[in-house]
C-alpha positions, 0 to 999 in steps of 0.5 A, spaced: 858 313 971 855 310 965 848 314 966 853 321 968 856 320 961 849 318 957 846 325 961 852 329 958 852 326 951 845 327 951 845 334 953 851 335 948 847 332 943 841 337 945 845 343 944 848 341 938 841 340 935 839 346 938 845 350 935 844 347 928 836 349 929 839 356 930 844 356 925 839 354 920 836 361 919 843 364 917 843 361 910 836 361 908 837 366 902 840 360 898 836 355 900 829 354 904 828 352 911 825 345 909 831 344 905 836 346 911 832 341 916 832 336 911 840 336 910 840 335 917 836 328 917 829 331 919 823 330 915 816 331 917 814 330 924 808 325 923 813 321 919 818 321 925 813 320 930 810 314 926 817 311 925 818 311 933 811 308 934 813 302 930 820 301 933 817 301 940 810 299 938 807 304 942 803 311 941 806 317 942 802 323 945 804 330 943 803 336 948 798 342 946 802 348 945 799 354 947 798 359 941 802 364 945 808 361 942 808 361 934 811 356 929 811 356 922 814 349 921 815 343 925 820 337 923 822 330 926 828 326 926 828 318 929 835 316 931 836 309 932 843 308 936 845 301 933 852 301 936 850 302 944 842 302 944 842 307 949 841 313 945 835 311 941 831 318 941 825 321 937 827 329 936 821 334 934 823 341 933 818 347 932 821 353 929 818 360 926 821 362 920 821 369 921 823 369 929 829 365 929 829 364 937 822 361 937 825 354 937 821 349 941 824 342 942 821 335 944 826 329 945 822 322 947 826 316 949 824 309 952 824 309 959 828 303 959 834 308 957 831 314 961 836 319 963 836 323 970 837 330 971 837 335 977 833 341 977 827 344 980 821 339 981 814 340 979 808 336 980 804 333 975 796 332 975 797 325 974 802 324 981 808 324 977 814 329 977 818 333 972 824 336 973 825 344 970 832 346 969 836 351 965 842 350 961 846 355 957 841 358 952 835 353 953 830 352 958 828 344 959 823 340 962 823 333 963 818 328 965 815 321 964 809 319 961 806 312 958 813 309 959 816 314 955 821 320 957 819 327 955 824 332 954 821 339 952 827 345 951 825 352 949 830 357 947 830 362 952 831 369 948 825 368 944 821 366 950 822 371 956 815 370 958 815 362 958 815 360 965 816 353 968 809 353 970 807 353 962 811 347 961 808 343 966 801 345 963 804 343 956 806 336 960 799 335 963 796 336 956 799 329 954 
């Protein structure tokens, strides 16, 4: 029951963060994209990754993102769940200032607090499996590598040509 509640909370938080990402573009005339993400607690991707690595004493490896998806900015946020210690997560967001639907997100958490998802299973080249599913306006791919759970999320509208196999390829690049 706790895992189901955690999964629901995690998906809701992802939707909230993705929705925030989309809404950022509506008001870019009054402040910059960087300012909007900073207001949301985001900082540089490298800084957030470093904080996560230091907290968990591990190395985070990021996927190779194909050049077919263009991004102008990348941000990161490391959230420590000090109340329940279940939702400590590294959130990475890649956006395109000129194409608001070009949003790619990576959520990374310790396997100690991994979440279970149902969907279509895809094999990875290391013998493990990932799960692909779609929820509202995003495509997700969840897998485990190096004692971490990765969740890729990509906006459906900006990526009609993105198939699950491309997300698998990106997962295999880690």
